[in-house]
NUKOL-739482 format. One record per residue (C-alpha): x, y, z; residue number from 0. Coordinates in steps of 0.25 Angstrom, whole numbers. Layout:
// NUKOL-739482
@px:X | py:Y | pz:Z | seq:NUM
...
This chain:
// NUKOL-739482
@px:0 | py:0 | pz:0 | seq:0
@px:6 | py:14 | pz:-4 | seq:1
@px:1 | py:28 | pz:0 | seq:2
@px:-1 | py:35 | pz:-14 | seq:3
@px:-2 | py:50 | pz:-16 | seq:4
@px:-8 | py:55 | pz:-29 | seq:5
@px:-6 | py:70 | pz:-32 | seq:6
@px:-14 | py:75 | pz:-43 | seq:7
@px:-11 | py:89 | pz:-49 | seq:8
@px:-20 | py:90 | pz:-62 | seq:9
@px:-32 | py:99 | pz:-59 | seq:10
@px:-40 | py:92 | pz:-70 | seq:11
@px:-45 | py:81 | pz:-62 | seq:12
@px:-53 | py:70 | pz:-69 | seq:13
@px:-48 | py:74 | pz:-83 | seq:14
@px:-32 | py:74 | pz:-79 | seq:15
@px:-24 | py:64 | pz:-85 | seq:16
@px:-13 | py:65 | pz:-74 | seq:17
@px:-24 | py:62 | pz:-63 | seq:18
@px:-29 | py:50 | pz:-71 | seq:19
@px:-14 | py:45 | pz:-72 | seq:20
@px:-12 | py:47 | pz:-58 | seq:21
@px:-25 | py:40 | pz:-55 | seq:22
@px:-20 | py:27 | pz:-64 | seq:23
@px:-6 | py:27 | pz:-56 | seq:24
@px:-13 | py:27 | pz:-43 | seq:25
@px:-22 | py:15 | pz:-48 | seq:26
@px:-9 | py:7 | pz:-52 | seq:27
@px:-4 | py:11 | pz:-38 | seq:28
@px:-16 | py:5 | pz:-32 | seq:29
@px:-15 | py:-7 | pz:-39 | seq:30
@px:0 | py:-9 | pz:-35 | seq:31
@px:-2 | py:-6 | pz:-20 | seq:32
@px:-16 | py:-10 | pz:-17 | seq:33
@px:-22 | py:-2 | pz:-5 | seq:34
@px:-14 | py:10 | pz:-6 | seq:35
@px:-18 | py:23 | pz:-3 | seq:36
@px:-20 | py:35 | pz:-13 | seq:37
@px:-19 | py:49 | pz:-9 | seq:38
@px:-24 | py:58 | pz:-20 | seq:39
@px:-19 | py:73 | pz:-19 | seq:40
@px:-25 | py:82 | pz:-29 | seq:41
@px:-17 | py:94 | pz:-31 | seq:42
@px:-29 | py:103 | pz:-38 | seq:43
@px:-37 | py:101 | pz:-24 | seq:44
@px:-26 | py:106 | pz:-15 | seq:45
@px:-19 | py:118 | pz:-18 | seq:46
@px:-4 | py:119 | pz:-15 | seq:47
@px:-1 | py:134 | pz:-15 | seq:48
@px:12 | py:140 | pz:-21 | seq:49
@px:22 | py:140 | pz:-11 | seq:50
@px:23 | py:154 | pz:-4 | seq:51
@px:34 | py:160 | pz:5 | seq:52
@px:27 | py:156 | pz:18 | seq:53
@px:26 | py:142 | pz:13 | seq:54
@px:40 | py:140 | pz:9 | seq:55
@px:45 | py:146 | pz:22 | seq:56
@px:37 | py:136 | pz:30 | seq:57
@px:42 | py:124 | pz:21 | seq:58
@px:56 | py:128 | pz:27 | seq:59
@px:52 | py:131 | pz:42 | seq:60
@px:54 | py:119 | pz:51 | seq:61
@px:42 | py:112 | pz:56 | seq:62
@px:43 | py:116 | pz:69 | seq:63
@px:45 | py:131 | pz:66 | seq:64
@px:32 | py:132 | pz:58 | seq:65
@px:21 | py:141 | pz:62 | seq:66
@px:7 | py:141 | pz:60 | seq:67
@px:6 | py:148 | pz:47 | seq:68
@px:18 | py:139 | pz:41 | seq:69
@px:11 | py:126 | pz:45 | seq:70
@px:0 | py:129 | pz:38 | seq:71
@px:6 | py:134 | pz:26 | seq:72
@px:13 | py:120 | pz:25 | seq:73
@px:0 | py:111 | pz:29 | seq:74
@px:-3 | py:108 | pz:14 | seq:75
@px:11 | py:106 | pz:10 | seq:76
@px:13 | py:97 | pz:23 | seq:77
@px:1 | py:88 | pz:19 | seq:78
@px:6 | py:86 | pz:4 | seq:79
@px:19 | py:83 | pz:10 | seq:80
@px:14 | py:73 | pz:20 | seq:81
@px:5 | py:67 | pz:10 | seq:82
@px:17 | py:64 | pz:1 | seq:83
@px:25 | py:59 | pz:11 | seq:84
@px:15 | py:48 | pz:15 | seq:85
@px:14 | py:44 | pz:0 | seq:86
@px:21 | py:31 | pz:-6 | seq:87
@px:16 | py:34 | pz:-20 | seq:88
@px:15 | py:48 | pz:-25 | seq:89
@px:7 | py:50 | pz:-39 | seq:90
@px:8 | py:64 | pz:-45 | seq:91
@px:-1 | py:68 | pz:-57 | seq:92
@px:2 | py:80 | pz:-65 | seq:93
@px:-2 | py:85 | pz:-78 | seq:94
@px:9 | py:94 | pz:-85 | seq:95
@px:5 | py:108 | pz:-85 | seq:96
@px:13 | py:116 | pz:-93 | seq:97
@px:24 | py:105 | pz:-94 | seq:98
@px:24 | py:104 | pz:-78 | seq:99
@px:16 | py:101 | pz:-67 | seq:100
@px:3 | py:109 | pz:-62 | seq:101
@px:5 | py:120 | pz:-52 | seq:102
@px:-3 | py:111 | pz:-41 | seq:103
@px:7 | py:100 | pz:-42 | seq:104
@px:18 | py:110 | pz:-42 | seq:105
@px:14 | py:117 | pz:-29 | seq:106
@px:11 | py:102 | pz:-22 | seq:107
@px:25 | py:99 | pz:-24 | seq:108
@px:29 | py:114 | pz:-19 | seq:109
@px:22 | py:110 | pz:-7 | seq:110
@px:29 | py:95 | pz:-5 | seq:111
@px:44 | py:99 | pz:-9 | seq:112
@px:47 | py:103 | pz:5 | seq:113
@px:61 | py:105 | pz:12 | seq:114
@px:63 | py:97 | pz:24 | seq:115
@px:50 | py:89 | pz:21 | seq:116
@px:51 | py:83 | pz:7 | seq:117
@px:66 | py:87 | pz:3 | seq:118
@px:78 | py:91 | pz:11 | seq:119
@px:92 | py:96 | pz:7 | seq:120
@px:97 | py:91 | pz:21 | seq:121
@px:109 | py:84 | pz:14 | seq:122
@px:113 | py:95 | pz:5 | seq:123
@px:105 | py:89 | pz:-6 | seq:124
@px:90 | py:88 | pz:-9 | seq:125
@px:83 | py:75 | pz:-3 | seq:126
@px:69 | py:71 | pz:-5 | seq:127
@px:61 | py:67 | pz:8 | seq:128
@px:50 | py:59 | pz:3 | seq:129
@px:48 | py:45 | pz:2 | seq:130
@px:36 | py:43 | pz:-9 | seq:131
@px:40 | py:30 | pz:-16 | seq:132
@px:35 | py:32 | pz:-29 | seq:133
@px:29 | py:43 | pz:-38 | seq:134
@px:22 | py:43 | pz:-50 | seq:135
@px:19 | py:54 | pz:-59 | seq:136
@px:6 | py:55 | pz:-68 | seq:137
@px:9 | py:66 | pz:-78 | seq:138
@px:-2 | py:71 | pz:-88 | seq:139
@px:2 | py:80 | pz:-100 | seq:140
@px:-4 | py:85 | pz:-113 | seq:141
@px:10 | py:83 | pz:-121 | seq:142
@px:20 | py:71 | pz:-120 | seq:143
@px:32 | py:74 | pz:-111 | seq:144
@px:37 | py:60 | pz:-106 | seq:145
@px:45 | py:59 | pz:-120 | seq:146
@px:48 | py:66 | pz:-132 | seq:147
@px:51 | py:81 | pz:-136 | seq:148
@px:42 | py:88 | pz:-125 | seq:149
@px:48 | py:79 | pz:-113 | seq:150
@px:57 | py:90 | pz:-108 | seq:151
@px:42 | py:98 | pz:-107 | seq:152
@px:39 | py:89 | pz:-95 | seq:153
@px:43 | py:97 | pz:-84 | seq:154
@px:32 | py:89 | pz:-74 | seq:155
@px:39 | py:76 | pz:-73 | seq:156
@px:53 | py:81 | pz:-71 | seq:157
@px:49 | py:90 | pz:-60 | seq:158
@px:40 | py:81 | pz:-53 | seq:159
@px:52 | py:71 | pz:-53 | seq:160
@px:62 | py:80 | pz:-48 | seq:161
@px:53 | py:87 | pz:-37 | seq:162
@px:48 | py:73 | pz:-32 | seq:163
@px:62 | py:68 | pz:-32 | seq:164
@px:66 | py:81 | pz:-25 | seq:165
@px:57 | py:76 | pz:-12 | seq:166
@px:61 | py:61 | pz:-14 | seq:167
@px:52 | py:56 | pz:-24 | seq:168
@px:59 | py:50 | pz:-34 | seq:169
@px:52 | py:38 | pz:-37 | seq:170
@px:44 | py:43 | pz:-49 | seq:171
@px:35 | py:37 | pz:-61 | seq:172
@px:29 | py:45 | pz:-71 | seq:173
@px:16 | py:42 | pz:-79 | seq:174
@px:10 | py:50 | pz:-89 | seq:175
@px:-2 | py:54 | pz:-98 | seq:176
@px:4 | py:63 | pz:-109 | seq:177
@px:-1 | py:68 | pz:-123 | seq:178
@px:-14 | py:71 | pz:-116 | seq:179
@px:-14 | py:84 | pz:-126 | seq:180
@px:-10 | py:78 | pz:-139 | seq:181
@px:-18 | py:72 | pz:-150 | seq:182
@px:-14 | py:58 | pz:-154 | seq:183
@px:-10 | py:56 | pz:-139 | seq:184
@px:-20 | py:62 | pz:-130 | seq:185
@px:-29 | py:52 | pz:-134 | seq:186
@px:-22 | py:41 | pz:-127 | seq:187
@px:-14 | py:49 | pz:-118 | seq:188
@px:-21 | py:45 | pz:-105 | seq:189
@px:-24 | py:31 | pz:-108 | seq:190
@px:-8 | py:29 | pz:-111 | seq:191
@px:-4 | py:37 | pz:-98 | seq:192
@px:-12 | py:28 | pz:-89 | seq:193
@px:-8 | py:16 | pz:-96 | seq:194
@px:6 | py:19 | pz:-92 | seq:195
@px:5 | py:19 | pz:-78 | seq:196
@px:11 | py:5 | pz:-74 | seq:197
@px:17 | py:4 | pz:-61 | seq:198
């Protein structure tokens, strides 16, 4: 049995290919690990505000020195970090918006990348502190970015791999639905993406 955390970042809900792909990954995981628990966190329903000066200062304040205002500023971030720390498997679904991730997913990442909590420079170099066993990325795009002449336009997967690795999550597998806006490809893009999920 595993604790599975599913992060949804598309605002399109039932029409979203990244959500459908993420759900397929969850289905496969539940087949592989019967009885596992799944927590779904929809970022279009939870607003993570852009980081401001006061919140950054709170990030850098020792826990025993936080005042009441700082504790309130950190409450949403602390919940997100705790949720992630409890997960054995993380599934992140994301569309590619303007060749990168949606603002809501970036904001969530800004709230979980925390000095002294999810990473440290204690030994003179960055060290991730989280221990999630496996990460799956469910990416959806109107173009084709996994290969070919536009591969270098994809800033989503390289960024996600880098920032997740920075906090200790380096065992990452990516599945894609791509070509969703290209005639001749779009007609079967979702089907092929779902069929590609083999764990």
